[in-house]
C-alpha positions, 0 to 999 in steps of 0.5 A: 282827991276830987280829981282822982274821983273824977278820973276813977271811971276812966281808970276803971274803964282802962282796967276793964278794957285791958282785962277784956282784951287779955281774956279775948286773946287767951280764948282765941289762943285756946280755940286756935290750939284746939283747932290745930290739934284736931287738924293734926289728929285728922291728918294722922288718922288719914295717913293711918287709914291710907296706909292700912288700905295700901297694905291690904291692897298689896295682899289683894293684888297678890291673891289675884295673881296667885288665883290667875295661876290656878285659873280662877282669875284673869290677872295678866301676871300670874304667880306660882305658889312658890313665888307667891308664898314669900310675898304673901307672908311679907304682905301679911307681916306688913298688915300687922303694924298698920292694923295696930295703928288703925285700931289705935287711931281709927274710929270704931266704925272704920275699924269694924269695916276694916275687920270685915275687909281683912277677914274677906282677904284672909278667906281669899288667901285660905282659898288659894292655900287650899289650891282650889280651882273654882272660878265661881267661888273665887268671883264670890270672894272678889265681890265680898272683897270689893264690898268690904273695900267700899264699906271701909272707904265709906266709913273713912270718908264719913269719919273724916267728913269727906265727900262721897267718892267713887266706888272703884268698880270699873268695867273691864274688857272681856279677857 
């Protein structure tokens, strides 16, 4: 019995070492799982944010082209109302699913900035449905739209912890 008692501290040490090793592996797996899950959700949010911006920008581009038809915008490829109507309807329909995904996965700050941006785009569309010819009012809407886009991108960058980006305001040559 004395040989067993002499080896008992070593046996206890082995059991404690094995238990500690097991706990370290389990804890490491939990940390890795959480990190991988956070990365997956961040990638999904990024995809949703980019998709929403792309679908909204398609609407914006169409409004530029239709505004050029009325003489409000210098876009080089004007669209007549007859040509633009089905394209605008298609762009509006495409906005809905990406907007729902944004509401589902987006942070509250990003969703609020997206709302500001899309409301301005909808105002631009209404301006053009009324067939208004007012380049000054159109320029004000363009500035609001650009500010809305900047606010959206700033909120996305903050949510995803990205560095600050470019404002995308380029000086264009005079028309």
